[in-house]
N, C-alpha and C positions, 0 to 999 in steps of 0.2 A: 439502890442504884441498879439500873438495868444495863448490862453490857451486851455486846453483839451476840454472844453465845446464847444468853437467855432470851434475847429477842428472836433468834432463829428457832428456838424451841417453841416459843409462843406461836410463831407463824406456822410451824409444822403442825402443831396441835390444831390450830384454826383450820388449816387446809384439810386435815384429816376429818375433822368434824363436818366441815362443809361438804366434803365428798360423800361421806356416809349419808348425810341428810339428802343430798342431791340424788344419790343412788336410790334411796328409799322412795323418793317422790316420783322419779321417772319410771318406776315399775308400774305406776298406775296407768291405766289405759286412757288414752285421749287421742285426738286427731294429731297428725304430724305437725311439727313446728314449721314455720315458713322456711323457704330455702335460704341457703347461705353457705359460707365456707365450712368445710368439715371440721368438727370439734375434736380436740385431742383429749385423751384420757386424763382425768383429774382436773386439768386447767381449762377445758373447753376451748374457747376462742380467745383466751386472755392475751395471747401473743399475736393475734390477728387484728385486734382492735387498733385502728389508726389514731394517732394522737396529733397529727398535723394534717390539716385540710381533709378531715375525715369524710366530708360530704362528697368529695370527688371520688374517693375510694368506694363509698357506699353506692354511688351512681354506677360505677364500673361493675360492682357485684350485681346490682339490679339487672344490668344488661347481660352479664355473664350467665346468671341463673334464670334469666327470662321471667322475672317476678317483680311485681311493683312493690312488694314488701320483702325485706330480708331479715334474717334472724341470726343473732350471735348469742353465745352464752359464755359467762366467765364467773367462776366461783359462785355459782347458783344465782347469778344475776342474768336475767334475760333481756336482751336488747333487740327491739324491733324498729326498723327504719322504714318509713313510708316514703316512696319515691315518686308518687304521682299525685296530682291534684285530686283525682277521683278518689283515691284511697284515703287521702287526708280529710276530705269532706265527709266521706262515709264514716270513718272512725272517730275523728275529732269533732266533727259538727253533729252528725246525725246520732252518733252514739256517745255524745259528750258526757252523759251522766256516768259512764264507766271509764272515760278516758281523760278526766279533768283534774286528776290529783297530781301531786308532785312526790317524787321519792325523797326520803330523808337524806340529809347530807351533814355529816359530822363537822365538816369544815365550816359550813354556814352556822352551825350551832356554836362552834368555837369563836366565830366572828361576831355572834350576837345578831345576825341578820335573818335568822330562820323565820321570823314573823313578819317580814316585809311581804307585801301583797303578792309579788311575783313568785314567791317560794312557798306559800302556804299550801298545805294539802286541801283537798276539796272538803267543804263543810260549812258550818254556820259562820265561823270566823272569816272565811274567805268571802262569803256573801256580804257580810257587814263591811269589809274592806272595799268590795266592789261598789257598794252603795255610796260610800264616801267618795270614791273616785268618780263615779258616774254623775254625781250631783254637780261637780264643777268642770268635768272634762267631756261631757257629752257634746255632740256636734253643735247644738244651739248655744251651749253655755260658753264655749271657748271663744266666741266672738267678743266677749267682754274683755278679753286679754289682747285684742288686736293692737291697742295703743302701746302695750308693752313690747310686743313683737316689733312693731315699726320703730320704736325708739332704740331698741337694742340693735336692730339691723343697721340703722343709720350710724350708730356708734361703731359698728364693725366696718362699714364703708370708710369712715373717717380714719380708723386705725390702718386699714389696708392702704389708704392713700398716703398716710404719714410714714408708715413702716411696712412696705410690701414684703420685705424679706422675712418678716415674722408672721406671715399669713397662716402657717400651720397652727400656731398657738392662738392667734386671733380668732380663727374659725372655731377651734375647740371651745374657747371661752364664751363664744356666743351661746351655745347650748347651756353652759353652766349659768351664765348671767340670766338668761330667760327663765330657766327652771327655778332658780333661787328667788327671782322677783315674783314669779307666779305663785309659788308655794308659800313663801313666808314674807313677801314684800321687802326682800333684802336686795339692795342695789349695790352691785360690785362697782368699784372705781377702776376704770380702765388702766391697764399697765401698772397696777399696784398689787403686791402680794396681799392675800387675804387669809386670815387664820382659819376661817370656816372651810374655805376651798382646800386648803392644805390638809385639814383633818379628813375630809371626805375623800379626797383624791388618794391619800395614803391608803385608806381602806379599800377603795375601788381597785387600786393596783394589786393589793394583796389578794383580793377576791379573784381577779383575773389569773393570777399565778396559781392560787391554791385550789380552785374549783375545777381545774382541768382533770378529768378522770385519769387516774394513774399517775398524776404528777407527784404525789407523795405517798408514802406507805400508809399514812393515816387515812387517805381517801379510800384505799382498798380494805384495810382492816380497821373498821370504825372503833373497835374497842381500844385501839392504841390512842385514840383521841382523848381518852379520859386519864391518861398519864399526866400528872401535874407538870406545869411548865418549868418548875425548878429542877426536875430530873435531868441529868446530863443526857444529851442526845435528843431532847424534846424540842427541837428547833421550831417545828411547825406550831406547837402550842404557844411558844413565846412570841412568835411573830403575830399569831392570831390574837393573843391577849393584848398586844400593843394596838392592833387595828381596832379591836373591840372597844378599847378605851377611847380611841380617837373618834369613832363613830358615835359613841355615847355622848361625848362632849359636843359633837356637832349637833345631834338631835336636841339635847337639853338646852344648849346655848341659844340656838335659833328659836326654839319654842318659847323659852323664857322671854326672849326679846319681843316676840309678837305679843305675848300676854301683857308685858310691861307697857307696851305702846297703845294698848286698847283703852278706850274710854269706858269706865265702869260707873255704876251708880254711886259707889263710895267716893270716887274722885270728884264727881259732880257736887256731892254734898260738901266735900272739903273745899271746893272752889267757892262755894257760897259763904264760907267762913273766912275767905280772903286768901286761901292758898291756891291762887290762880296758876302758879308755875306747874302744879301737878297736872292740870288740865292741858296745858300747852305741851308737856312732855307726852301725855297720853294720846294727844291728837295727831302725833306724827306717824302712826301706823298706816301704811298704805294698804289698799285693797288687795287681798290675796286669799288663797284657798284656806289656809289655817285660820285666818281672822274670820272668814265667813262661817266656817264650821263652828268655831268657838261662840260666835254670836248666836247662831241657830241653837246651839246646845243650851245657852243661857236662857233661851225662850222656851225651852222644854222639848225641842226636837232632838231626841236622843239618838243621833246617828252613829255614835261610837260608844263603846263600853267604858273606856277610860282614856286618859291622855296618852298612854303608851301606844294604844292602837292608832291614834291620830299621828303620833310621831313616826310610827312605822310606815304609815301611808305616805307621809311627807318624804321619808327617806326613799321609799320605792320610786317616786317620781324622779329623783336624782339618779339613783343607781341604775334604773332601767332605761332612763331617757337620754341622759347626757352622752353616754358612750355610743349608743345606737345612732343618735342624731349626728354625732361627729363622723361616724363611718359613712353615713349617707351623704353628708356634705363633701367629704374628701373624695368619695366615689364620683360625685358630680365634677369636681375639679379635675380628676383624672380623665374622665370622659371628654371634657372640653379640650384638654391638652392633646389627646390622641385623635379627636374627631373635630377639627376646627371648622369643617363645613357645616356641622350640625349647630355649632355655636353661632356661626354667622347667620344661619337661617332663623334661629331663635331671636337673635338681636334685630334682624330685619323686621320680624313680627312686632317686637316691642316698640321699635321706632315708628312703625306704621300705626299702631293702635294707641300707644301711650304718648308718643312724642318725646321731645328732648327737654321740655321745661319742668319736668317733675319725675319723681320716682314712681314705679308701679305700686299699686296698693291691692288689697284683697278684693276690692270691687272690680278690678281689671281681670280677675282670674278667668271668668267664663269667656272673656273676649280674646284670650291668648291660648287657643287650642294647641298650637305647636309647642309652646313652652310647657303646657300640661303634659303633652305626649312625651316630651323630653324628660320631665320630672318622673313620669311613670317608668320610662325606660331605664333611668338611673337605678330604681329599685329592682327592676328585673335583672339588669345586667350585673349588678353587684349587690345582691341581697345582704342586708346588714347583719342578719343572724342566719347564716346558711343552713343551720340545723334547728333553728328556733330554740325555745326552751323545752327541756325534757318534760314529757307528760308521764303519768303512771296509771296503770290500770287498777281498778278497785276489785273487779271480779274476773274470773276466767272468761274468755270470749273465743269465738270462731269466726274467721274472715276468709272467705273463698276456700273453705275446707281446711284452713290452717289454724292450729291451736295457738292462742296468745294467752299465756298464763297471767294470773293476778299478780300485781306488783312488778310487771314488766316495765322497763324504761322504753318509752315510745318517743321517737324523734320524727318530725316531719321534715324531710330533706328539701328545703326551699330551693336550694341550688339545683337539685334534680328537676324540680317542677319547672324552673325557669329555663331549663335546658331541653325541654320537650321539643324536638325538631319538627314535629308535625304542627305544633302550634306556633313555634318561634323558629322559622327557618334561619340557618346560619346564626345560632344562638350566641356565639361569642362576639359577634359584631354588635356595635352600639347603633341601633336603628330606631329612632323615635317614630318613624313612619308606621311601625307595627301597630301603634295605637291610633292611627288616623284612618278615616274612611277615604274612599277614592275621590269623593267630592271635596276633600280638604277639611272636613269637619272632624271633631274628635269622636273616636269610636266609643263603644259602650263598655269595653273591657277595662277593669280596674286592676289594681295590684293589692287588694285587701289581704291576700294570703301572706304578704310580707309582714303583717302585724299579728300573725297567729290565727288560731282557729277556735271555734266553739266557745265554751264558757271561760277559756283562758286567753281570749283575744286581748291584745294590749289595751288597757283602759285609757291610756294617754295617747292613743293613735291620732286623734283629731288635733291635739296640741302639737305633736311632733310633725304631722302633715303640714300644718300651717306655718310652723317655724322654718322647716326646711324649704318649703315652696317659696316663701318670701325672701329667704336668703338667696336662693338660686336666681329668681327673677331680678332681684336688686343688683346682684353682682353682674349678671348679663347686661343690665341696663347701664352699668357704670364702667366696667373694666373689660379688657380683652385678655383672656387667659391663654398663655402660650408657653412653650418650653423656654427654660432659662438658657443662657449662653455662658460658656466658660471664658477664661481670660483671652483666648484666641478668637472669640466670636463664633465658636461652633456650638450648635445646639446640644444640650445635655439630654441624653436619652432617658425616657421614663419607662419603668417596668409596667406593662399593661395589667399585671396581676398584683400590683402593689397593695391594693385594698381588698384582697380576697381572703383574709383571715378573720372576717367577721369582727366581733367585738373583742377578740383576743389580740388583735394586732392591727394597727392602721399606721403604716409608715409615713414619714414626712416626705413631701414631694418638693422637688426643686423646680419652680416655675417662674414666669415673668408676668407682671400685672400692669401693663401700660393702660392708661385711661382709654376707654372705648370712645368717649366724647371729651374733647378738651374743655368744653363748657362746664363739665362736672368738677372742675377745680373749685367751684363754689362750695363744695362739701367742706372746705376748710373754714 
């Protein structure tokens, strides 16, 4: 049994060892580290690292120290934050061979998610995962899922019409429903609890709580993560063990379901002997990513090493996609509440181009430049991952005369990039016109940086792009988003920074959803 005194001794010994190791390394000659707040003896910047809205503090330091990259250190961990698009492109794109790894994380190991695509270190396994993803989620391939997107968005509109007060949950479930249908052909029943959703959501919530740097002692001192969960005080280990069990049941359950519903040669042979019920059961599998990959594998196209790799790829799409899509969708709702004039302008364009007798489709996208500009401004105004996912350097490097050690944690501060006042005047204002030309046509600038950089750019970006765009244009064509009113008829104020905690937090909004057009009662 480890009591508090013993734990303090362990921590002291660890700190002493880390300090001696750090001291011995820093005696080596190298270029200076990037600028940043002064480090304290023994602990470095451990007490300077912000744990809430860190991207804002990093931007402030970037301006204070007049440097596009800043450096902090804590317990021999080097943190480098890139605050300009130029720096991110140079390091994460052009030098991607050195900047495309991920640091190890004991919490992810305890949760059993260390092998999902987004968290893999750079190497052959990552390349195989990316090949799996690219096969079904490259720009040309995702068009095959348009019908799923359209069906799920229509379900959302119906739910919003029937129960507008539950729009927070309805909008979140849209991403869940699309993701599960696309990856494993699993159709959620609206307004019903689902065991698979409960399994994976439990794990996602644990991940959000546990992977915040410094949120637990185990995060800082990785060796504590190997303490068995039955030891008194090992709360983190017990919570992670429960979440790992849930995520394993989610992966295995859905994967078995896809395989059981697929037609095989054996079942066809059985059908010829009179067992036709087997063929009927097998033929229920809907087209999806996992079914496609299993079919290709059966034909000799060995895109994955084993089924666990395919399960981890399937899990990646859920864990990396659902939460980020939800933040983007809620940021859109927030913008429409705060900037009704931009909402009205987009709705006028939809009325003029699409008309009132149908919903917009993907074929209308190129004909709706202002809606597209509004969509891009949502991503700029409230980037879904303000610091992106952490990268890690493989070798030492030098940038603008500054030394970046191997193994450094590298963050691209997307929030800072979108607050460049030279490129985006009055950056806190929501102005879709930024992406329009003077003649009213759509400008050439995109927001690809919101999906990451280099060899770690989000492989599901095209799927997320189409899902969020279709939801935005469909809601604009159907409803008018406005502030809710209290019992006295007064508008309820909305916090303009309600959705600025990235994937760590997206608060519920209190809004009103009257129909934009009365004739859309036909949704019922």
